[in-house]
N, C-alpha and C positions, 0 to 999 in steps of 0.2 A: 522531508520534514516541512510541510507546508504550513505556514502561519499566516493568518489574515488579520487585518487591522480594524475591521468593524466600521461601517458607514464611512468609508473613504479615509479613515484614520486608524490610529493604533488602538483599536478596541473602542467600546462604547464611551469610555471615559478618558480616552487618550492614553498617554503613557502612565506607567505605574500600576496597571491593572493585573500584572502577572504575565506569565508567558506559557504558552502551550505549544505542543508539537503534535503532528499527525503522522507523517510518512517520512521514510528515508532517514530515520534517526541513525540506524546502524551504518549507513553509507557515509554520513558526514560527521559522525561522532557526537551529534547532539541527541539528547533523549530526555524523556520525562524524569523528573526527580524521583529517585528510588523511595519506596515506602520504608516503613520501619523494618529494620533488619534484626534478625536474631543474633544474640551474642554468641551462640554456639556455632562453630564453623560448619560449613555445609558438609564436609567430609564426616563429621561426627554425628550430625543430626539426620543424615540420609536414611539410616535404617529405621528411624522412627517416624519419617514423614509419610503422610497418606499417599503421596504420589508414588512412593516406592512400592507400597502394597497394591496400589491400583495397577501399576505396571506388571507386578508379579501375577495379579489376577488375570490381566490380559494375556500373559504368556500361558498360564495354566488353562484358561478357557480356549486359547487358540488351537490347542491340539485337537479336541473333539470337533470344534468348528471346522478346522481344516480337513479332518477326515470326512465329514459330511460333504463339504464342497468338492473335494477331490473325487469322492465316490460318485457324486451326482455328475460331475463333468465327464469323467472317464466313461461312465456307463452310458450317458446320453449321447456323447459324441461318437463312441464306438457303435452304438445302435444306429444312430443317424447315418454314419458313414457306411455301415453295412447295408442299409436300406436305400442308399442313393441310387441303386440300380432301378428302383421304383420311385414313384413320387412320394412315397411315405417317408423317405429320408429327409425331405425338405422340412415338413412340419416338426419332425423330431429334432432336427438341428435348431430350428427356430425356438422350440421349447427349451432346449439346452441353453441357448443364449439368453432367452428371457429369464430363465431361472438364475443364471449367473448374474444378470443385472439385479434381480431381487436380492440375492445373497450379498451382492456388492453394497446395496443400500443398508443392509443390516451390519455389514462390516464397517461402514462409515459411522453408523450410530455407535457401535462398540468402540471404535477408535476415538470418537468424540467424548464418550462417557468415561473411558478408562485412561486414555492417553492425552486428552485435551487437544486432539488434532482436529481442527475444523477443516473439512474437505467438502466443498460444494458438490452437488450432484452433477453428473455429466450432462451433455446436451440431450434433450428429449428426443424421442423417436419422431421422425418426420413422415407421417403417414399421409400421403397425398390423396388417396382415394379410400372410401370406406370398403370394408370387406376383409376377410381373413387372408387372402392372397396379398393384398397391399400391406397388411400388417407384417406378414412373414417376410416380405421383401424388405421392409424398413428395418426389421430386426437384423436380417442377414447383412444389410449394407451398413449398419451402424458400427463405426469404429469403437464406440464405447462398449458395445456388447462383446466384441472380440477381446477388448482389454480386460473386461470382467472375467471372461473365460480364461484368459492367460493368468490372471491373478489366482484363480482357483487352482491352477496347476503349479504355479511357482510358490504359492504360499504354503503348500503342504510340506515339502521338505524343509523349508525354513522354519515352520512351526515345530516340526519334530526336533530339529537341531536346537531351537530356542528352549523348548520344553526340557530337553535332556540337560542342557547346560545350566539352566536356571535351577531346576530341582536339585541337581548334583551340587551346585555351589552352595545353595541355601542349606541343604541337608548337612554337607560337610562343615560349613562355617558354624552353624548352630550346635552341631554335635561336639565339635572341638571346644567352642566357647563355654558350653555348659558341662563339660566333662568333670570339673571339680565337684559338681553337685551330685553326680550319679555314678562315679567310678566304682563306688562300693558295691554296685550291682554285680560286677563280674566275679569277685571272689565269693560273694554271698550266694549267688544263684547259678553261676556258670562254672564255678570251681577253678577259675583262672585268676591271675594276679592283677588283671586290669585290661585295658585296651591293648591288643597285641600289635606291636610295631614290626616284629620280624619273627619268623619261626621256620625250623626245618626238622629233620629227623632227630637231631642231637640236642638242640636247645631252642628256647624261645625268649624273646625280649618283650616285656610288658611296660607300659607307662604306669608305674605304680608308686613312685616316690614323689615327695612334694615338689622338688625342682622340675621333674618331668611334667607333672600335672600343671604347674604354673606356666611352663613354656608352651604346653599344648593349648591352654586357655588363651595365651597371648596370640598364638598363631590363629586360633579361632576368631579372636577379636579382629585381627587384620583381615581375615577373610570376610567377616561380617561387615566391616566398613567398606571393603572393595566390591562386594557382590552387588549392592544396589546400583553402582555405576556400570558394572558389566551388564546387568539386566537392562539398564537404561540404554546402553549402546545397542543391545539387541532390539529393543522396542523402537529405537530410532530408525532402524532399517524397516521395521513394520510400518512406521509412519510414512517412510519414503515410498514403500510399495503401495500403500493406500492412496497417497497423493498422486503417484505417477500412473497407476492403472485404474483406479476407481473414481478419480476426479475428472474434470473437464479437460479436454485436450488443449494444447497451446493454441491451435488454430481457432477453436471455438471461443477461448478466452479473448483472443485478439479480435475476433469478430464482435463479441459483446462489448469490448472496450471501444472499438471504432463506432459501434452504434450509439454508445453512451456519449462519446465525443461529438458525434454528429448532432445529437440532441443539444449538447452544450453550445455548439457553434450556431445552430439555428436559433436557440434562445438568446444568445449574445447578439446575433445580427438583428433579431426582432427588437431587443432592448435598445440597440444603437439607433435603429430606425425611429423608434418612439421618442428617443431623446432628441434626435435631429428635428423631428416634426414638432415636438414641444418647444424647442429653442426657436424654431422659425415662427411658430404661432405666437409665442409669448414675447419674442424679441423683435427681430427685423420685420416680420409681417405686420405686427401691431404698430410698429413705428412707421412703416410705409403707409398704412391705412390712415394714421393720423396726419402724415405728411400730405397725402392726397386731399384730405379735408381742409387742411390749412391752405394749400394752394388754391383750392376751389373758393374759399373765402377771400383770399387775396385777389383772385380774378374778379370777384364781384365788387370789391372795394377799389379796384384800380381806377375807375372814373370818379367815384365819389370822394375818396380820400387816398390820393396817391402815396402820401407819406406813410400812412398806416399799412397800406398794401406793401410798400417797400420793406417796412419792418417785419411784416409777416413772411415775406420772401426770404429775408435774411435769416429769420429763425428757421425757416424750412431748409435753408442751405446747411445750417448747423445740424439739423436732424438727418439730412442726407449723409453727412460725414459720419455721424454716429451709426447710422444704419449700415454704411459701408464697412465700418470697423467691426461691427457685430458679425456681418457676413464673412469678413476675413477671419475672425476668430472661429466662427463655425466651420469654415473650410479648413482651417488649420487643425481643428479637432477631428475632422473626417480623414484627411490625409494632407499634411503640409507639402507645399510645393518644393520647399528647400530639401525635404527628404528625397523626393523623386529626382531632383536635379543634382544634388551634391552628396547625398548619402547620410549615413548615421553621424559622422563626425560633425558636420556643419549643423545638422538638425538638432543634435543633443547640445551643442554649444549654444544654439539659439534658445533652447529651453532653459539651460543653466543661466543664461544672461537675464531671463525674466524671473528667475526664482528669487525670493526675498532673502535666502540664505546664500552666502558665497559658495559656489560649487566649482570644483576642479574637474575637468573632463579630460579623459585620456582614452582614445580609441586606437587600437592597434589591430587592424584587419588587413590581410593581404589582398582581399578583393571584397566586393559587395555581395552580401547574401541575396537570396531570392526576395522579391518585393514583399511577399506575404510575411516572411520571417523578419524582414527589416521593419515592416510596419508594426508587428507585434512587439519587437524589441523597443521601438521608439515609444509606443504607448505604455509599455511596462515602466520604462524609466520616467516618463512624464508623471504617471500616477505615484510612483515612489517618491519623486521629488516634491510632489504636491503634499504627500503625507509628511515629509520632512519639514516643509515650510509651515504646515498647519499645526503639527502636534509634537514635534521632536524637541523644540526649544534649543535647537542646535546652533552653534556659532559657525560651523563650516560643514561641508559635505563634499563627497567625491563620487565620481562616476567612472568606472573602468569597464571597457569593452574589449574583448579579445577572442581569438579563436583557439580552441583546444581540440585538436584532431577533428572529429566530425561534429563538434558542439560549438555553438555561439554562447559565450559566457558574458553575463552582465553582473556587475557588482556595484551596489549603491551603499555607501557608508556615511554615517554622521556621528558627531560627538555629542548627541543629545542625551536626554535623561534615561533612555532605554525603557525596557518593559513593554510587553505586548500581550494582548489577550486574543487568542484565536478561537475561543469557544462561542463567540457571538454569532458566527455563521454568516457574516456579511463583510463589507469592506473589500478585502482582497479576494473574495470568493469569485467574482467575475474575472479578475486578473488570473487567478489560479486556473479557472476554467479555460481561459484562452491558451494558457501554456499547456495544460493537459491535452487540449484538442490537437496540438501539434507535437505530442510526446515531449513536452517540456517539463521542467521541475522548478519549483519555487522553494527557497529555504530562507529562514530568518533566524539570525542569532542576535537576540536583543535582551541581554541581562539587565536587571534592575540597576539603574545608575549609568547605563550605557557602556560602551558605544553600541550602536545598532549597525548590523551588517546584513544586507539582503543580497542573496545570490539567485539569479535566474539562469537556467540553462535552456537553450533552444537547439533543436537539430540544425546543423549547417546544411543549407541547400543553396547551391550556387545558381 
């Protein structure tokens, strides 16, 4: 659940702008506020929901679709395997895999339209050279192609099972539920007393009195209320099959994530370099240029007016001190020496001492993490404390750092006014990007009125 504060603070307007969450709500128990809820319980309204009938439509459509997929797969694979004694088997197998990929794309569309299951497409074919042979080689080497083929084989028996169970349950439940409306059909047109419950050579039992009819309708009502959930359980398995076999592999997702993180790291490094260049150009460099000019004027006045030259040298001495302080602050912003020499405990205590809000710091680490993780943790706490000082209106704050298994945990809390808006797309975006780049997580719990609690997780690398 990553929340960001907007332009270095808690939203564009500071605190009180509302609170939004993005990721990891389920993991930490935080989540968006629920919308308007129906007064009718979910168990009672399930048979009337559009989702229920879309899921039933998915199951009913799944049988003919699975027959087509299974027939295509078995026919083409059998033909290709039989022709492998010649070269003709290779293009036939490639066509079978390509067809399975095409059917897989249609299945993802069907799952998205009827089940609401969003599954991205698998990794594309990597054809290194033009030509039919290169394309066939890429298809045969693609793991996504073989997963699509496996889906065609696995989905057929499951679709048959789902179809039979769903149709049987819905037919039985609706028949029993509506029996009071049409039980007169049996004696009028079939010559029997009603729906037969039992029968042999000697006697038969029919559901034909008011009590039995009422009980039958109640049983039908129970089946009608339970059937949507049973069908939903069946379609949940369908969703898992689509995600697992027709979506991208875990390896490709990880590669894509790493490529995205690499872009974030490059952008962050470029932004840091621009910030350092701007600070040097606008701060210390400009001050040193002015200092050089003042010393040049003082040198020219040394013989004509020694007292004026001395005053100019004294002013220049003050400018040197100011420039040195700016350079120290800039170096601290790049990587403080106290962090390298003494670790997070001393470095964070130094940051807390400079904060305008009283801050309690507690660091409980068995050893020091890797320098890169240590630096990210330091700058994360620095930015969060800066937000506390500027926007929280807090009277006190605390910083806790500890290790939990293979994770480095950071927690910054304050007793301020709370409330945060993460929809602005700035503020903690860069901080969140830094954490994402190293598989970290940022969470914010900041209800209106406070208090605010920010948790950052980083992987522990010793």
